[in-house]
C-alpha positions as CSV (number, residue, x, y, z in Angstrom):
1,M,169.3,-16.7,67.0
2,S,166.4,-14.7,68.3
3,L,164.4,-15.4,71.3
4,R,161.4,-15.8,69.1
5,T,163.3,-18.3,66.8
6,K,164.4,-20.2,69.8
7,L,160.7,-20.2,71.1
8,L,159.4,-21.4,67.9
9,V,162.2,-24.0,67.4
10,S,161.7,-25.2,71.0
11,L,157.9,-25.2,70.6
12,A,158.3,-27.1,67.4
13,L,160.7,-29.7,68.7
14,A,158.4,-30.2,71.8
15,V,155.3,-30.3,69.7
16,I,157.0,-32.9,67.3
17,L,158.5,-35.0,70.0
18,G,155.2,-35.0,72.0
19,I,153.2,-36.0,69.3
20,S,155.6,-38.7,68.1
21,L,155.6,-40.0,71.8
22,A,152.0,-39.9,72.0
23,S,151.5,-41.6,68.5
24,W,154.0,-44.3,69.4
25,A,152.6,-44.9,72.8
26,V,149.1,-45.1,71.3
27,Y,150.2,-47.2,68.6
28,R,152.1,-49.8,70.7
29,F,149.2,-50.0,73.2
30,A,146.8,-50.5,70.5
31,R,148.9,-53.1,68.8
32,D,149.6,-54.9,71.8
33,E,146.0,-54.8,73.0
34,L,144.6,-56.0,69.4
35,E,147.2,-58.8,69.2
36,A,146.4,-59.9,72.8
37,S,142.8,-59.7,72.0
38,K,143.4,-61.6,68.8
39,R,145.2,-64.4,70.5
40,R,142.5,-65.0,73.1
41,H,140.0,-64.9,70.2
42,L,142.0,-67.3,68.0
43,A,142.5,-69.6,70.9
44,Q,138.8,-69.9,71.9
45,E,137.8,-70.1,68.1
46,A,140.4,-73.0,67.6
47,E,139.1,-74.7,70.6
48,M,135.5,-74.6,69.5
49,L,136.4,-75.5,66.0
50,A,138.2,-78.4,67.4
51,R,135.4,-79.5,69.7
52,Q,133.0,-79.4,66.7
53,T,135.3,-81.4,64.4
54,E,135.7,-84.0,67.2
55,A,132.1,-84.3,67.9
56,W,131.4,-84.8,64.2
57,L,133.9,-87.6,64.0
58,Q,132.5,-89.2,67.1
59,L,129.0,-88.9,65.6
60,A,130.3,-90.4,62.2
61,K,131.8,-93.3,64.1
62,S,128.7,-93.7,66.2
63,N,126.7,-94.1,62.8
64,V,129.0,-96.7,61.3
65,A,128.8,-98.6,64.7
66,L,125.1,-98.6,64.4
67,W,125.0,-100.0,61.0
68,T,126.8,-103.1,62.3
69,D,123.8,-103.8,64.2
70,M,121.5,-104.2,61.2
71,P,120.3,-107.7,60.6
72,S,120.7,-107.4,56.9
73,V,124.4,-106.6,57.5
74,R,125.0,-109.6,59.7
75,E,123.2,-111.8,57.2
76,V,125.5,-110.7,54.5
77,A,128.8,-111.2,56.8
78,L,127.5,-114.8,57.7
79,N,126.2,-115.7,54.2
80,P,128.0,-113.7,51.3
81,G,125.9,-115.8,48.8
82,N,122.6,-114.3,49.7
83,S,122.1,-112.1,46.8
84,A,118.9,-110.3,48.2
85,S,120.7,-109.5,51.4
86,V,123.7,-108.1,49.4
87,A,121.5,-106.2,47.3
88,E,119.6,-104.6,50.2
89,V,122.8,-103.7,52.0
90,C,124.4,-102.3,48.8
91,G,121.2,-100.1,48.4
92,F,121.6,-98.9,51.9
93,F,125.1,-98.0,51.7
94,R,124.4,-96.2,48.4
95,R,121.5,-94.0,49.8
96,V,124.0,-93.1,52.8
97,V,126.2,-92.0,50.3
98,E,124.0,-90.2,47.9
99,I,121.8,-88.6,50.7
100,G,124.5,-87.7,53.4
101,G,126.9,-86.3,50.9
102,I,129.7,-87.1,53.4
103,Y,131.1,-90.4,52.5
104,Q,133.0,-91.3,49.3
105,N,131.9,-95.0,49.8
106,V,130.7,-97.4,52.4
107,N,131.9,-101.0,52.2
108,L,131.3,-104.4,54.2
109,M,134.5,-106.1,54.5
110,G,135.1,-109.8,55.2
111,L,137.7,-110.9,57.9
112,D,140.1,-111.4,55.0
113,A,139.5,-107.8,53.6
114,A,137.4,-109.2,50.7
115,C,134.4,-106.7,49.8
116,L,131.0,-108.4,50.7
117,A,128.9,-105.4,49.9
118,S,129.5,-101.7,48.8
119,S,128.0,-98.5,48.0
120,V,129.8,-99.2,44.6
121,P,128.8,-102.8,43.9
122,S,131.3,-103.2,41.2
123,R,133.7,-103.6,44.1
124,I,132.3,-106.7,45.5
125,G,134.7,-109.7,45.4
126,L,137.6,-107.2,43.6
127,K,140.9,-108.7,44.5
128,R,142.8,-105.5,43.9
129,M,140.6,-103.8,46.5
130,Q,141.3,-106.6,48.9
131,E,144.9,-106.1,48.6
132,V,144.5,-102.4,49.6
133,V,142.1,-102.9,52.4
134,A,144.1,-105.7,54.0
135,T,147.1,-103.4,54.5
136,R,145.1,-100.4,56.1
137,L,145.5,-99.9,59.9
138,D,142.0,-99.0,60.5
139,F,140.8,-102.5,59.1
140,K,143.4,-104.2,61.3
141,E,142.4,-102.3,64.3
142,A,138.8,-103.0,63.6
143,L,139.6,-106.9,63.7
144,T,140.6,-106.3,67.2
145,G,137.2,-105.3,68.3
146,R,137.0,-101.5,68.3
147,A,135.8,-98.8,66.1
148,V,138.5,-96.5,64.8
149,V,139.1,-93.4,62.9
150,T,142.3,-93.0,61.0
151,P,144.8,-90.3,60.5
152,M,144.8,-88.9,57.1
153,F,146.2,-91.0,54.0
154,T,146.6,-91.0,50.4
155,S,143.7,-92.9,48.6
156,A,145.2,-96.0,46.5
157,S,142.5,-95.5,44.1
158,N,142.7,-91.8,43.2
159,G,145.5,-90.1,45.1
160,R,143.2,-88.1,47.2
161,T,143.5,-87.3,50.7
162,I,141.1,-89.2,52.8
163,I,140.4,-90.7,56.4
164,G,138.6,-94.1,57.2
165,I,136.3,-95.0,59.6
166,S,136.2,-98.7,60.5
167,A,133.7,-100.6,63.0
168,P,133.5,-104.4,63.6
169,V,130.4,-106.4,62.9
170,F,129.9,-108.9,65.9
171,E,127.9,-112.0,66.2
172,G,127.6,-112.6,69.8
173,A,131.3,-112.1,71.1
174,K,132.8,-113.1,67.6
175,I,133.8,-110.7,65.0
176,I,132.4,-111.6,61.6
177,A,132.9,-108.7,59.3
178,V,134.0,-105.0,59.2
179,I,132.1,-102.0,58.1
180,R,134.7,-99.5,56.4
181,V,133.6,-95.9,55.2
182,V,136.1,-93.5,53.4
183,I,135.5,-89.7,53.7
184,D,137.4,-87.2,51.5
185,M,139.0,-84.5,53.4
186,A,137.9,-82.0,50.9
187,F,134.3,-82.5,52.9
188,F,136.2,-80.9,55.8
189,D,137.2,-78.0,53.8
190,D,133.6,-77.6,52.5
191,V,131.4,-78.1,55.6
192,L,133.6,-77.6,58.7
193,L,136.4,-75.3,57.9
194,K,135.2,-72.9,55.1
195,P,132.4,-71.3,57.3
196,K,135.3,-70.5,59.7
197,D,137.3,-68.9,57.1
198,V,134.4,-66.5,56.2
199,R,134.2,-65.3,59.9
200,T,137.9,-64.4,60.1
201,A,140.4,-62.7,57.6
202,G,142.9,-65.7,57.9
203,R,142.1,-69.4,57.5
204,S,141.4,-72.6,59.3
205,G,142.7,-76.1,58.7
206,I,143.8,-79.5,60.0
207,F,147.2,-80.4,60.7
208,D,147.9,-84.1,60.8
209,P,151.7,-85.0,62.0
210,K,151.4,-88.6,61.1
211,F,150.2,-87.8,57.3
212,V,152.8,-88.0,54.6
213,E,151.3,-87.3,51.2
214,S,152.2,-89.6,48.5
215,K,154.3,-87.9,46.0
216,D,154.2,-90.8,43.4
217,T,151.6,-92.2,41.0
218,T,151.4,-95.8,42.1
219,Y,148.0,-95.3,42.9
220,L,147.0,-95.4,39.0
221,K,147.4,-99.3,39.2
222,Y,144.4,-99.2,41.3
223,R,142.1,-97.1,39.1
224,D,139.7,-99.8,38.7
225,I,138.5,-99.3,42.1
226,S,138.2,-95.6,41.9
227,D,135.5,-93.8,43.8
228,I,132.7,-92.5,41.9
229,F,131.1,-90.1,44.4
230,I,133.8,-87.5,44.6
231,K,132.8,-84.0,45.1
232,G,134.8,-80.8,45.0
233,K,138.5,-79.9,44.4
234,K,141.2,-82.3,46.1
235,Y,142.0,-81.5,49.6
236,L,145.3,-79.4,50.1
237,P,146.8,-80.3,53.5
238,L,147.7,-77.4,55.7
239,E,151.5,-76.6,55.8
240,I,152.9,-74.8,58.7
241,P,156.7,-74.0,58.7
242,A,157.0,-74.4,62.4
243,P,159.0,-76.9,64.3
244,A,157.0,-80.0,65.5
245,A,158.1,-79.2,69.1
246,E,155.7,-76.1,68.8
247,F,152.7,-78.6,68.7
248,A,153.7,-80.8,71.7
249,R,151.2,-79.0,73.8
250,E,147.3,-79.8,73.6
251,S,146.8,-76.1,72.4
252,G,148.5,-72.7,72.1
253,I,149.4,-69.9,69.9
254,I,152.4,-69.9,67.5
255,Q,153.8,-67.3,65.1
256,Y,155.7,-68.1,61.8
257,P,156.6,-66.2,58.6
258,D,154.8,-66.7,55.3
259,K,156.3,-65.6,52.0
260,K,153.2,-63.8,50.6
261,L,151.4,-62.7,53.8
262,G,154.0,-61.8,56.2
263,D,154.0,-63.1,59.7
264,I,151.0,-65.4,60.7
265,L,149.5,-65.7,64.1
266,A,148.0,-69.0,64.5
267,A,146.1,-70.8,67.3
268,F,146.0,-74.7,67.6
269,H,144.2,-77.3,69.4
270,R,144.6,-80.9,69.4
271,I,141.9,-83.7,69.4
272,K,142.7,-87.3,70.1
273,E,141.0,-89.4,67.5
274,P,142.5,-88.9,65.1
275,E,145.5,-87.1,66.5
276,W,144.7,-83.9,64.4
277,I,145.9,-80.4,65.2
278,I,143.0,-78.1,64.5
279,V,144.5,-74.8,63.4
280,L,143.1,-71.2,63.0
281,E,145.5,-68.6,61.5
282,E,145.2,-65.0,60.7
283,P,148.0,-62.7,59.1
284,L,149.5,-60.2,61.6
285,Q,149.2,-57.5,59.3
286,E,145.3,-58.0,59.0
287,I,145.1,-58.1,62.7
288,L,147.0,-54.7,63.1
289,A,145.0,-53.3,60.1
290,P,142.6,-51.1,62.3
291,I,145.5,-49.3,63.8
292,R,147.8,-48.9,60.7
293,N,145.7,-45.9,59.5
294,V,146.4,-44.2,62.9
295,G,150.2,-44.6,62.7
296,R,150.0,-43.0,59.0
297,V,147.8,-40.2,60.4
298,A,150.2,-39.4,63.2
299,L,153.1,-39.4,60.7
300,V,151.1,-37.0,58.3
301,S,150.1,-34.7,61.3
302,A,153.6,-34.5,62.6
303,F,154.9,-33.5,59.2
304,F,152.3,-30.8,58.8
305,L,152.9,-29.5,62.1
306,I,156.4,-29.0,61.7
307,C,155.7,-27.0,58.5
308,A,152.9,-25.0,60.3
309,V,155.3,-24.3,63.2
310,F,157.8,-22.7,61.0
311,G,155.4,-21.1,58.5
312,V,152.8,-19.6,60.6
313,V,152.7,-17.1,63.6
314,F,153.0,-18.3,67.2
315,F,149.2,-17.5,67.9
316,L,148.2,-20.1,65.5
317,V,150.0,-22.9,67.5
318,N,147.8,-22.7,70.7
319,P,144.5,-24.0,69.1
320,R,146.3,-26.8,67.7
321,L,148.1,-27.6,71.0
322,R,144.6,-27.8,72.6
323,G,143.6,-30.1,69.8
324,I,146.7,-32.4,70.3
325,L,146.0,-32.4,74.0
326,S,142.6,-33.5,73.3
327,C,143.7,-36.3,71.4
328,L,146.2,-37.4,74.1
329,R,143.2,-37.3,76.6
330,L,141.4,-39.6,74.2
331,A,144.3,-41.9,73.9
332,Q,144.5,-42.0,77.6
333,E,140.9,-43.0,77.8
334,I,141.3,-45.5,75.3
335,G,144.4,-47.0,77.1
336,G,142.2,-47.0,80.4
337,G,139.6,-49.1,78.9
338,N,136.9,-46.5,77.9
339,L,136.4,-47.7,74.2
340,E,133.1,-45.7,74.0
341,A,135.0,-42.4,74.3
342,R,135.1,-40.2,71.0
343,L,136.7,-36.9,70.1
344,D,135.0,-34.3,67.8
345,L,137.2,-31.2,67.1
346,G,135.0,-29.9,64.2
347,A,138.2,-29.4,62.1
348,H,139.4,-31.0,59.1
349,D,143.1,-30.3,59.4
350,E,145.9,-32.6,60.6
351,I,144.8,-32.6,64.0
352,G,141.2,-33.2,63.0
353,R,142.4,-36.4,61.1
354,L,144.3,-37.4,64.0
355,A,141.3,-37.4,66.2
356,Q,139.2,-39.0,63.4
357,G,141.9,-41.7,63.4
358,L,141.7,-42.1,67.2
359,N,138.0,-42.4,66.8
360,T,138.4,-45.3,64.2
361,M,140.9,-46.9,66.3
362,A,138.5,-46.8,69.3
363,A,135.6,-48.2,67.3
364,D,137.7,-51.1,66.1
365,L,138.9,-52.0,69.5
366,A,135.4,-51.9,70.7
367,G,134.1,-54.2,67.9
368,S,136.9,-56.4,68.9
369,R,136.0,-56.7,72.3
370,Q,132.3,-57.1,71.4
371,A,133.3,-60.3,69.3
372,L,135.4,-61.5,72.2
373,E,132.4,-61.1,74.6
374,E,130.1,-62.9,72.1
375,A,132.6,-65.9,72.1
376,E,132.8,-65.9,75.8
377,R,129.0,-65.9,76.1
378,T,129.2,-69.1,73.7
379,Y,131.6,-70.8,75.9
380,R,129.7,-70.0,79.0
381,G,126.6,-71.3,77.3
382,I,128.3,-74.7,76.6
383,F,129.8,-74.6,80.4
384,E,126.2,-74.0,81.8
385,N,124.2,-76.3,79.5
386,A,126.6,-79.3,79.3
387,V,125.2,-82.7,80.6
388,E,128.6,-83.7,81.9
389,G,129.7,-82.1,85.2
390,I,132.4,-79.6,84.8
391,F,134.6,-78.3,87.6
392,Q,137.8,-76.6,88.5
393,I,140.1,-77.1,91.5
394,D,143.1,-74.9,92.9
395,R,146.4,-76.0,94.2
396,D,144.6,-76.7,97.7
397,N,142.3,-79.1,96.2
398,R,139.3,-76.8,96.8
399,F,136.7,-76.0,94.2
400,I,136.8,-72.7,92.4
401,A,134.4,-73.3,89.6
402,A,131.5,-75.7,88.6
403,N,128.7,-76.0,86.2
404,P,125.1,-76.8,87.3
405,S,125.2,-80.3,86.1
406,F,128.2,-81.0,88.5
407,A,126.5,-79.4,91.4
408,R,123.1,-81.5,90.7
409,I,125.3,-84.8,90.5
410,M,126.9,-83.9,93.9
411,G,123.5,-82.9,95.5
412,F,124.0,-79.1,95.6
413,A,121.3,-76.8,94.4
414,E,123.7,-74.1,93.1
415,P,127.3,-74.4,91.9
416,G,128.2,-71.4,94.2
417,E,127.4,-73.6,97.2
418,L,130.5,-76.0,96.0
419,L,133.1,-73.1,96.0
420,G,135.7,-73.5,98.5
421,R,134.7,-77.0,99.5
422,P,137.4,-79.7,99.5
423,F,137.2,-82.1,96.4
424,P,138.9,-85.1,98.2
425,A,135.9,-85.3,100.6
426,S,133.7,-86.3,97.7
427,F,135.4,-89.9,97.5
428,A,133.7,-92.6,99.4
429,D,136.8,-94.7,99.4
430,P,140.1,-93.5,100.5
431,A,141.8,-95.9,98.4
432,Q,140.2,-94.6,95.2
433,R,141.0,-91.1,96.3
434,E,144.9,-91.9,96.7
435,A,144.8,-93.7,93.5
436,F,143.3,-90.8,91.4
437,F,145.7,-88.2,92.7
438,A,148.6,-90.6,92.4
439,E,147.8,-91.0,88.6
440,L,147.1,-87.3,88.2
441,E,150.4,-86.5,89.8
442,S,152.5,-89.1,87.6
443,R,150.7,-88.6,84.3
444,G,149.0,-85.2,84.5
445,I,145.8,-86.6,83.2
446,V,143.3,-89.2,84.4
447,E,140.7,-90.7,82.1
448,G,137.8,-92.8,82.7
449,F,138.5,-93.2,86.4
450,E,135.4,-94.9,88.0
451,F,134.8,-94.3,91.7
452,N,132.1,-94.1,94.4
453,F,131.2,-90.5,95.3
454,I,129.4,-88.8,98.3
455,R,126.6,-86.3,98.0
456,R,126.4,-83.1,100.0
457,D,123.9,-85.1,102.5
458,G,126.7,-87.6,103.3
459,A,124.9,-90.2,101.3
460,L,126.7,-92.8,99.1
461,V,124.6,-92.3,95.7
462,G,126.5,-94.4,93.3
463,A,129.5,-94.4,90.7
464,G,131.0,-91.6,88.7
465,S,133.4,-91.7,85.6
466,L,136.0,-88.8,86.1
467,F,138.1,-87.4,83.4
468,A,140.7,-84.7,84.8
469,Q,143.8,-82.8,83.8
470,A,146.5,-81.1,85.9
471,E,148.3,-77.9,85.0
472,K,151.7,-77.6,86.9
473,D,154.0,-74.7,87.6
474,D,157.7,-74.8,86.8
475,S,158.5,-76.8,89.9
476,G,156.0,-79.5,89.1
477,Q,153.5,-78.6,91.5
478,I,149.8,-79.0,90.5
479,V,148.2,-75.4,90.7
480,L,145.0,-76.2,88.7
481,I,142.8,-79.4,88.1
482,Q,140.1,-79.3,85.5
483,G,137.7,-82.0,84.9
484,M,134.4,-83.7,83.8
485,L,132.2,-86.1,85.8
486,A,129.7,-88.4,84.5
487,D,127.1,-90.2,86.8
488,I,127.4,-94.0,85.8
489,T,125.5,-95.3,88.7
490,E,122.3,-96.4,86.6
491,R,124.6,-97.9,84.0
492,L,126.3,-100.0,86.4
493,K,123.1,-101.2,88.2
494,A,121.9,-102.3,84.6
495,E,125.1,-104.2,84.1
496,R,124.7,-105.9,87.5
497,E,120.9,-107.0,86.8
498,R,122.2,-108.2,83.4
499,Q,124.8,-110.2,84.9
500,R,122.4,-111.7,87.7
501,A,120.0,-112.6,85.0
502,E,122.8,-114.4,82.9
503,E,124.0,-116.2,86.0
504,A,120.3,-117.5,86.8
505,E,119.7,-118.5,83.2
506,S,123.0,-120.4,83.2
507,H,122.2,-122.1,86.7
508,L,118.9,-123.1,85.1
509,A,120.3,-124.7,82.3
510,R,122.8,-126.7,84.1
511,S,120.0,-127.8,86.4
512,R,118.2,-129.0,83.4
513,L,121.2,-130.8,82.0
514,Q,121.7,-132.7,85.2
515,A,118.4,-133.6,85.5
516,L,118.2,-135.2,81.9
517,R,121.7,-137.0,82.8
518,Y,120.1,-138.7,85.9
519,Q,117.3,-140.1,83.5
520,I,120.1,-142.2,81.6
521,N,121.8,-144.3,84.1
522,P,118.4,-146.2,85.4
523,H,117.3,-146.5,81.8
524,F,120.5,-148.3,80.9
525,L,120.6,-150.4,84.1
526,F,117.0,-151.6,83.3
527,N,118.4,-152.9,80.1
528,I,121.4,-154.7,81.6
529,L,119.2,-156.3,84.4
530,N,117.0,-157.7,81.7
531,S,120.2,-159.1,80.0
532,I,121.4,-160.6,83.3
533,D,118.0,-162.1,83.9
534,A,118.2,-163.7,80.3
535,L,121.6,-165.0,80.9
536,A,120.9,-166.6,84.1
537,K,118.2,-168.7,82.3
538,Q,120.3,-169.3,79.1
539,A,124.1,-169.1,80.0
540,P,124.5,-168.4,83.6
541,Q,128.4,-169.1,83.2
542,K,128.7,-165.9,81.1
543,I,127.2,-163.7,84.0
544,P,130.9,-163.1,85.7
545,D,132.0,-161.5,82.5
546,L,129.1,-159.4,82.2
547,I,129.5,-158.2,85.6
548,R,133.0,-157.2,85.1
549,E,132.3,-155.4,81.8
550,L,129.2,-153.8,83.6
551,S,131.6,-152.5,86.2
552,R,134.2,-151.0,83.8
553,Y,131.0,-149.3,82.0
554,L,129.6,-147.9,85.4
555,R,132.7,-146.5,86.3
556,F,132.5,-144.1,83.1
557,T,128.8,-143.6,83.5
558,L,128.8,-142.6,87.2
559,T,131.8,-140.2,87.0
560,E,130.0,-136.8,86.3
561,Q,132.0,-134.4,84.3
562,K,132.2,-131.0,85.6
563,D,130.7,-129.4,82.5
564,G,128.8,-132.4,81.4
565,L,131.1,-132.8,78.4
566,V,133.7,-135.6,77.5
567,P,136.2,-136.2,74.7
568,L,134.5,-138.4,72.1
569,H,137.3,-141.2,72.6
570,L,136.2,-141.8,76.1
571,E,132.6,-141.8,75.0
572,L,133.7,-144.6,72.4
573,D,135.4,-146.6,75.1
574,A,132.4,-146.7,77.2
575,I,130.2,-147.7,74.1
576,T,132.7,-150.4,73.4
577,S,132.3,-151.7,77.0
578,Y,128.4,-151.7,76.5
579,L,128.7,-153.5,73.2
580,K,130.8,-156.1,74.8
581,L,128.1,-156.6,77.5
582,E,125.6,-157.1,74.7
583,K,128.0,-159.4,72.9
584,I,128.3,-161.6,75.9
585,R,124.4,-162.0,75.5
586,F,124.1,-162.2,71.8
587,E,127.5,-163.8,70.8
588,D,127.7,-164.2,67.0
589,D,124.3,-162.6,66.3
590,L,125.8,-159.2,66.9
591,V,128.7,-157.8,64.7
592,V,129.8,-154.3,65.5
593,E,132.0,-151.8,63.3
594,I,133.4,-148.4,64.8
595,I,135.0,-146.1,62.2
596,T,136.5,-142.8,63.2
597,S,138.1,-140.1,61.1
598,P,141.3,-138.3,62.3
599,N,141.0,-135.9,65.3
600,C,137.4,-136.9,65.9
601,G,138.5,-138.5,69.3
602,E,139.6,-134.9,70.5
603,A,136.1,-133.6,70.0
604,L,134.1,-132.6,73.1
605,V,130.6,-134.2,73.3
606,P,128.0,-134.5,75.8
607,E,128.1,-137.4,78.3
608,L,126.4,-140.6,77.0
609,L,125.6,-139.0,73.7
610,I,125.8,-142.4,71.7
611,Q,124.5,-144.7,74.4
612,P,120.6,-144.2,73.7
613,L,121.3,-144.5,69.9
614,V,123.2,-147.8,70.3
615,E,120.6,-149.2,72.8
616,N,117.9,-148.6,70.2
617,A,120.0,-150.2,67.5
618,V,120.4,-153.4,69.6
619,K,116.9,-153.3,70.9
620,Y,114.8,-152.8,67.6
621,G,117.6,-154.3,65.3
622,M,117.2,-157.9,67.2
623,K,113.4,-157.4,66.5
624,T,113.7,-156.8,62.7
625,S,117.1,-157.5,61.3
626,P,118.2,-160.9,59.8
627,M,121.0,-162.5,62.0
628,P,123.5,-161.5,62.5
629,L,122.5,-157.8,63.5
630,R,125.0,-155.5,62.1
631,I,125.9,-152.1,63.8
632,A,128.1,-149.5,62.5
633,I,129.2,-146.5,64.3
634,R,130.7,-143.6,62.2
635,C,132.3,-140.5,63.4
636,T,133.4,-137.8,60.9
637,L,134.3,-134.0,60.7
638,T,132.8,-131.9,58.1
639,E,134.0,-128.3,58.2
640,K,133.2,-127.0,61.5
641,M,130.7,-129.9,62.5
642,L,131.1,-133.2,64.0
643,E,128.8,-135.9,62.7
644,V,128.0,-139.3,64.8
645,E,126.1,-141.7,62.9
646,V,124.6,-145.2,64.5
647,A,123.3,-147.5,61.9
648,N,121.8,-151.1,62.3
649,T,120.5,-153.4,59.9
650,G,116.8,-154.0,59.9
651,K,113.5,-152.3,58.9
652,W,111.6,-149.3,60.3
653,L,108.8,-150.2,62.6
654,S,105.3,-148.7,62.3
655,D,104.0,-146.7,65.3
656,T,102.0,-149.6,66.7
657,E,105.0,-151.9,66.4
658,A,107.6,-149.5,67.7
659,G,105.7,-148.5,70.8
660,Q,108.3,-146.2,72.4
661,A,110.8,-146.5,69.4
662,K,110.2,-142.9,68.4
663,S,109.4,-141.1,71.5
664,G,110.9,-143.4,74.3
665,I,113.0,-141.8,77.1
666,G,116.5,-142.4,75.3
667,L,115.7,-140.3,72.2
668,Q,113.6,-137.8,74.0
669,N,116.4,-137.2,76.5
670,L,119.1,-136.8,73.9
671,R,116.9,-134.3,71.7
672,Q,116.6,-132.3,75.1
673,R,120.0,-132.3,76.0
674,L,121.1,-131.3,72.5
675,N,118.6,-128.4,72.4
676,L,119.7,-127.2,75.8
677,R,123.4,-127.3,75.1
678,Y,123.5,-126.5,71.1
679,P,120.3,-124.4,70.5
680,D,119.7,-124.0,66.8
681,T,123.3,-125.6,66.1
682,S,122.5,-129.4,66.5
683,S,120.2,-132.0,65.1
684,L,119.1,-135.6,65.6
685,T,117.6,-137.4,62.5
686,L,116.3,-140.9,61.8
687,E,115.8,-142.5,58.3
688,A,115.7,-146.0,56.8
689,R,117.9,-146.6,53.6
690,G,118.9,-149.7,51.8
691,G,118.0,-152.2,54.8
692,W,119.7,-150.0,57.3
693,I,118.1,-147.8,60.0
694,I,120.5,-144.9,60.7
695,A,120.3,-142.3,63.4
696,K,122.7,-139.2,62.9
697,V,123.6,-136.4,65.2
698,D,125.2,-133.1,64.0
699,L,126.6,-130.7,66.5
700,P,129.3,-128.1,66.5
701,F,133.1,-129.3,66.7
702,T,134.9,-128.1,69.8
703,R,138.4,-129.3,70.3
704,F,139.4,-131.1,73.9
705,D,141.9,-129.0,75.5
706,K,144.3,-131.0,77.8
707,D,145.5,-127.9,79.7
708,A,142.4,-126.6,80.6
């Protein structure tokens, strides 16, 4: 073999080897850089999409909770038979569905899951709907007093994939109904996820580990409660052929194969309510598309160079070698981070196309970096403008990052003034500091931790609510703490002021009840003293019996109950003693009958409730009734109310004859005590019927608790 041939062969081999190695190095570097950039980009996009989805769900739940405060909703819950209120609520729900374009339907459910009002009025009172709703977890959770968002489940009426939001309706501290809305998962495809699909070459979706799609058609038997405001195609849940263990973290990047698209690169991020995993995926071949042509160009260039080396004279190799060296330098500049570098050889041969391919690759990398920087600016804007204080702490518990809100809460002018300062010094109470770090160490996360913090000037300014999460190394040591701080000082002040106002109002009410009770005993004693005076003149031998009964009665009336309430059977015992006193005085001219229904004796009633009514019956009955005077005391239970009725024979006195009959101390006192203790839920009525004068008291039934 001649030296020339050896030189050509050696040169050819060297050129081939050089181009191959350079192309492979550039391709591998570009591939790794593109894949790494895309991983970061997908992770940030997935987190932003998760935050957006979570914020929308919380807003939807807040809207449902606001509807529970509507007076018309409470009216329907308390009085389902009020057709005007039902029509008003149904109309409001229908407008919500039609105008919002979000909800399939909105329903007001009773505690037994019966439909009281709905955006689909035909559902009201529908038993089959009641059967379905009574089994739903969100409805059961709402009955415990909190608003919830369910995981995905299959609609019993149409087989579509849906979620439910339920919120309790309160009347005071009591739950009286539940507002339940249904959202078709197709909404998330149309509104929240499709826009994201347009911005990336892949797709986005929601992965719900708790969702098991119904494969049968049992829902067909509930077609009579099918929704009428369904838009768009049926939602297809995201299917990811990856082990469940891959999604154990809050966020991350996974890679899995697809039969049609090849390997898929996907970023996921968890949200808490419901426990969804937001996934943003893109085919790996689409990610690597910008550099695919570079590899092809390199192969084609290598092939033509081999042919050129063996087909042309040696002097034609040198210009091409210079072009190859230029391409290598460009590849090095790209590898060094100079994505603005370009190469113009002014040639259209293989080396020129190689240069053009490198230029294309550099432009694609620059575009990817620009998109990444834009995403970073968006995240930085959220970080800088957040209302909550956001911070990061290193393994030495010193601040390494903070946003303006956190600096303002802690009394610093700029976030930079916080850097390097110890975080534990912010706690005013060492016990709270120890509790916080102990929980963070054991659980890795702290939520809603309330503590007193100290500002920069050392002044204790109030309370904060802290959320923090720790990142640990392989040995279990905390290396980074990230968290958010909300200043809740004003909220706690408002709560304390409300508690003080409630306590003051309670003390005032108790004082008024005590004052009214003290009016009763003197009023009764005046009547007894009058009776003793009359007996002293007419039958003095009866005075000892009267005094014994008086002593027994006074033991009851002078023993004050802690809350001013006594069981009805004790009240009736006292009235029996009182009537025995009157019986001693009037003998056969007084006939008494006491009738009580079962369980009445366990009812709690205000002290001396029946006393003034019986006094009036004796006093005015003796003036107007034929002898003997008959007095009937009846106590009955009707649903949740206790009725106490005191009737006497006789007639109704005119205002002139009655004097104090309608406005005396006894009845005035009783009305005031009932109004103070049972505002708007009690009544005292007087009427004449069939030769009887009847006084009736209605008040809520409360059972006496022996163990209380």
